[in-house]
C-alpha positions as CSV (number, residue, x, y, z in Angstrom):
1,M,-136.6,130.3,118.3
2,T,-136.0,127.4,120.9
3,T,-133.5,125.7,122.2
4,P,-133.3,122.1,123.2
5,L,-130.7,122.0,125.4
6,S,-133.1,124.6,127.3
7,D,-135.5,121.8,128.4
8,A,-133.0,120.3,130.2
9,V,-133.9,122.3,133.1
10,P,-136.3,121.3,135.3
11,T,-139.7,123.7,136.2
12,I,-140.5,124.5,139.5
13,E,-143.6,125.4,140.6
14,L,-144.3,128.3,142.6
15,N,-146.9,129.0,145.2
16,D,-149.1,131.1,142.8
17,G,-149.1,128.4,139.9
18,R,-146.1,129.8,137.7
19,A,-143.1,127.8,136.8
20,I,-139.3,129.2,137.0
21,P,-136.9,126.7,135.3
22,Q,-134.5,125.9,138.1
23,L,-131.4,126.8,136.8
24,G,-130.9,130.2,135.7
25,F,-127.9,132.6,134.7
26,G,-127.2,135.2,137.0
27,V,-125.5,138.9,136.6
28,F,-124.3,139.6,139.7
29,Q,-121.6,142.4,139.9
30,I,-121.2,141.6,135.8
31,P,-120.6,145.4,134.1
32,P,-123.5,147.0,132.9
33,N,-121.8,147.2,129.7
34,E,-120.2,143.1,129.4
35,T,-123.9,142.4,130.7
36,E,-125.7,142.4,127.6
37,R,-122.8,139.9,125.4
38,A,-122.3,137.7,128.6
39,A,-126.1,137.7,129.0
40,A,-126.6,136.9,124.6
41,V,-124.0,133.9,125.9
42,A,-125.9,132.1,128.4
43,L,-129.4,132.4,125.9
44,E,-127.2,130.9,123.3
45,T,-126.3,128.1,125.9
46,G,-129.9,127.1,126.7
47,Y,-130.2,129.4,129.9
48,R,-134.1,130.7,130.1
49,H,-133.4,132.2,133.2
50,I,-132.2,135.4,134.3
51,D,-131.6,137.0,137.7
52,T,-131.1,141.0,137.4
53,A,-131.6,143.7,140.1
54,E,-131.9,147.5,140.5
55,M,-128.7,147.5,142.4
56,Y,-126.7,146.0,139.6
57,G,-127.2,148.8,137.6
58,N,-127.6,146.6,134.4
59,E,-130.9,145.2,133.5
60,K,-130.8,146.9,130.3
61,G,-128.0,144.8,129.3
62,V,-130.7,141.9,130.2
63,G,-133.4,142.9,128.3
64,D,-131.2,144.1,125.2
65,A,-129.6,140.5,124.8
66,V,-133.7,139.0,125.0
67,R,-134.7,140.8,122.9
68,A,-131.7,140.7,120.2
69,S,-131.5,136.8,120.5
70,G,-134.7,136.0,118.5
71,I,-136.1,134.3,121.7
72,D,-139.6,134.6,122.7
73,R,-140.5,137.3,125.5
74,A,-142.7,134.4,127.2
75,D,-139.8,131.7,127.2
76,V,-137.4,133.9,130.0
77,F,-138.1,134.3,133.1
78,I,-136.8,137.3,134.3
79,T,-136.7,138.5,138.0
80,S,-135.1,142.0,139.0
81,K,-135.2,143.2,142.7
82,L,-136.3,146.7,144.2
83,N,-133.4,148.9,145.4
84,N,-132.9,149.4,148.6
85,G,-133.3,153.3,148.9
86,F,-136.9,153.2,147.1
87,H,-138.6,150.8,150.1
88,E,-141.5,153.9,150.8
89,P,-144.7,152.6,148.7
90,E,-144.6,155.8,146.1
91,V,-140.5,155.9,145.8
92,A,-141.4,151.9,145.5
93,R,-143.9,152.5,142.6
94,K,-141.8,154.8,140.6
95,A,-138.1,152.7,141.0
96,F,-141.0,149.7,138.9
97,A,-141.6,151.5,136.7
98,K,-138.1,152.5,135.4
99,T,-137.0,148.4,135.8
100,L,-139.7,148.2,133.1
101,D,-138.7,150.4,131.1
102,E,-135.1,148.9,131.3
103,L,-136.1,145.9,130.9
104,G,-137.7,146.7,128.2
105,S,-141.0,145.0,128.8
106,D,-144.5,145.5,129.9
107,Y,-144.4,142.9,132.8
108,V,-141.4,141.6,134.5
109,D,-141.3,137.4,136.2
110,L,-140.4,137.7,139.3
111,F,-140.3,141.0,141.6
112,L,-138.4,140.9,145.1
113,I,-137.0,143.0,148.2
114,H,-133.8,142.9,147.9
115,W,-133.8,143.4,151.6
116,P,-135.2,143.4,154.0
117,L,-133.6,146.4,155.6
118,P,-135.3,146.2,159.5
119,T,-132.9,148.8,160.6
120,L,-134.3,151.4,158.2
121,Y,-137.7,152.9,157.2
122,G,-138.9,152.3,160.9
123,G,-138.6,148.7,160.2
124,D,-141.1,148.8,157.7
125,F,-140.5,146.6,155.3
126,V,-144.6,145.5,155.0
127,S,-145.4,148.2,153.3
128,T,-142.8,148.0,150.7
129,W,-144.5,144.0,150.1
130,R,-147.6,145.8,149.7
131,T,-146.7,147.5,147.5
132,L,-145.3,144.4,145.4
133,E,-148.8,142.9,145.7
134,E,-149.8,145.8,144.3
135,F,-147.6,145.0,140.9
136,K,-148.9,141.4,140.7
137,A,-152.6,142.5,141.2
138,D,-151.7,144.7,137.8
139,G,-149.6,142.2,136.1
140,R,-147.0,144.6,135.8
141,A,-145.0,141.5,138.4
142,R,-146.2,138.2,137.2
143,S,-145.1,137.0,140.8
144,I,-143.5,139.0,143.4
145,G,-141.4,137.4,146.5
146,V,-138.3,138.9,148.9
147,S,-134.7,138.2,149.1
148,N,-132.6,137.6,152.3
149,F,-135.5,137.5,154.5
150,Q,-135.3,136.2,157.5
151,I,-138.1,133.7,159.5
152,D,-139.7,137.0,162.2
153,H,-139.3,139.0,158.8
154,L,-141.2,136.6,156.7
155,E,-143.3,135.6,159.9
156,R,-144.4,139.7,160.1
157,L,-145.8,139.3,156.1
158,A,-147.4,136.6,157.0
159,A,-149.2,138.1,160.0
160,E,-149.9,141.4,158.2
161,T,-150.5,141.2,154.4
162,E,-152.2,138.5,151.9
163,T,-149.6,137.8,149.5
164,V,-147.1,134.3,150.5
165,P,-143.5,135.5,148.6
166,A,-143.6,132.9,146.2
167,V,-139.4,132.6,146.7
168,N,-137.0,134.3,149.0
169,Q,-133.6,134.1,147.6
170,I,-131.0,133.8,150.3
171,E,-126.9,133.1,151.1
172,L,-127.3,129.8,150.4
173,H,-123.3,127.4,149.6
174,P,-121.7,124.1,151.4
175,Y,-120.5,126.3,153.9
176,F,-123.9,128.4,155.1
177,Q,-126.7,125.7,154.2
178,N,-129.2,128.6,156.5
179,A,-131.3,125.6,157.3
180,D,-133.8,127.5,159.3
181,V,-134.6,129.6,156.7
182,V,-134.4,126.6,154.3
183,A,-136.8,124.5,156.4
184,Y,-139.2,127.3,157.5
185,G,-139.9,128.4,153.4
186,R,-140.4,124.4,152.6
187,A,-142.8,124.5,155.8
188,N,-145.0,127.1,154.5
189,G,-144.5,127.0,150.5
190,I,-142.0,129.8,149.8
191,H,-139.3,128.4,147.7
192,T,-135.7,128.7,148.4
193,E,-133.2,130.2,145.9
194,A,-129.7,130.7,146.3
195,W,-127.3,133.0,146.3
196,A,-123.5,133.0,146.4
197,P,-124.1,129.1,145.1
198,I,-120.5,128.0,145.5
199,A,-119.9,130.7,148.0
200,Q,-118.0,133.2,145.5
201,G,-115.3,130.5,144.8
202,K,-114.7,130.0,148.3
203,V,-115.5,126.4,148.2
204,L,-113.6,125.7,144.9
205,G,-110.3,124.7,146.6
206,D,-112.4,122.4,149.3
207,R,-110.7,118.7,149.5
208,A,-114.1,116.4,150.0
209,L,-115.1,118.7,147.3
210,K,-112.0,118.2,144.4
211,E,-112.3,114.2,146.0
212,I,-116.0,114.0,144.9
213,A,-115.7,115.9,141.4
214,E,-112.3,114.2,140.6
215,R,-114.7,110.7,140.8
216,L,-117.2,112.0,138.8
217,G,-114.6,113.7,136.2
218,K,-116.7,117.2,136.7
219,S,-115.8,120.5,138.1
220,V,-116.2,121.5,141.4
221,A,-118.4,124.7,140.8
222,Q,-120.4,122.0,138.5
223,V,-121.0,119.1,141.2
224,V,-122.4,121.8,144.0
225,L,-124.8,123.4,141.9
226,R,-125.8,119.8,140.9
227,W,-126.1,119.3,145.3
228,H,-128.5,122.5,144.6
229,I,-130.3,121.2,142.1
230,Q,-130.6,117.6,144.3
231,R,-131.6,119.8,147.2
232,G,-134.9,121.5,145.4
233,N,-132.4,125.0,145.2
234,I,-133.3,127.7,142.6
235,V,-129.6,128.6,141.3
236,F,-128.2,131.0,139.6
237,P,-124.9,131.2,139.3
238,K,-122.6,133.9,137.3
239,S,-119.8,134.3,134.7
240,V,-118.5,136.6,132.1
241,T,-116.6,133.9,130.7
242,P,-118.1,131.8,127.5
243,A,-116.8,128.4,128.7
244,R,-117.4,128.6,132.1
245,I,-121.4,129.8,131.3
246,K,-121.7,126.5,129.4
247,E,-120.0,124.5,131.9
248,N,-122.4,125.7,134.7
249,F,-125.6,124.4,132.6
250,A,-123.7,121.4,132.0
251,L,-125.6,119.6,135.3
252,F,-128.7,117.2,133.9
253,D,-126.2,114.0,132.8
254,F,-125.1,112.8,136.4
255,E,-126.2,113.0,140.1
256,L,-124.3,112.7,143.5
257,E,-124.7,109.6,145.1
258,P,-126.5,109.8,148.5
259,G,-123.3,109.1,149.8
260,D,-121.4,112.4,148.1
261,A,-124.6,114.8,149.1
262,E,-124.3,113.8,152.9
263,K,-119.8,114.9,152.8
264,I,-121.3,118.1,151.3
265,D,-124.0,118.5,153.6
266,A,-121.4,117.8,156.3
267,L,-119.3,120.9,155.1
268,D,-121.9,122.6,157.6
269,K,-120.4,126.0,158.9
270,G,-123.8,128.0,160.4
271,E,-123.6,131.2,161.0
272,A,-119.7,130.7,161.1
273,G,-119.5,129.7,157.4
274,R,-121.5,133.1,156.0
275,D,-120.1,135.1,153.7
276,G,-121.9,138.0,152.8
277,P,-124.1,140.7,154.9
278,N,-126.1,139.4,158.1
279,P,-130.0,140.5,157.1
280,D,-130.7,141.6,161.0
281,V,-128.4,144.8,160.4
282,F,-127.4,145.0,156.8
283,A,-128.1,149.1,156.4
284,Y,-126.5,149.9,152.9
285,V,-128.5,151.6,151.0
286,P,-126.7,152.7,148.0
287,A,-125.3,156.5,147.2
């Protein structure tokens, strides 16, 4: 079973030769008991990329939605991420096996280290990355990557391991464009995924964005998501509202003019625009 709308979404070739849909559906902060319903609406709408994580507690809902959809598992790109409490190799292996069990799948399309946690585990995220290399080697993770890694973290992986991350999922939105990390990724074959792509709603009242949206007859969220798409970012907006899920998918019947894109680029506040934790000091481990 396929949905023609899914054909509208461009794919990006990762550095390992695999393709990832540029637009996906995020399930961060969606309660486990609501995840299957929200993911089902997304799949019906045409999304073929779902981003979850062990820390979200809703991997099972994603897997259930995919099975109930009637869509072939091979046609849905699923990402998950390693829980911060499971960085040590043997614990990471057990956690990954549980992820596959929760998803009801014998593989995940992309598996990430969720946070580098440089102040924990003796600063050793390298052995964690080598463990993810094992998952890729045995085929249970088709691609592997990282999330919230800074340039020095990426440089350490490059110096000490064999595999270049396929993606780096980072906070990225008009107010915090994370330009140096994006540029490093571009120069080294690491594609950028944007989390909090609309700054958790903080950009929705921006005057410049509202002016662009009104002129185009689109919502501010659609304008910002289209900006991400045109910049080459991989993006996965989140919502539990069916109408919003569908609106966030409707990004491919318009384009931003260069002048509008430049106006959005000019909204960058640098580090002052960061809304989430700084990866250099973030040390959260779930109880």
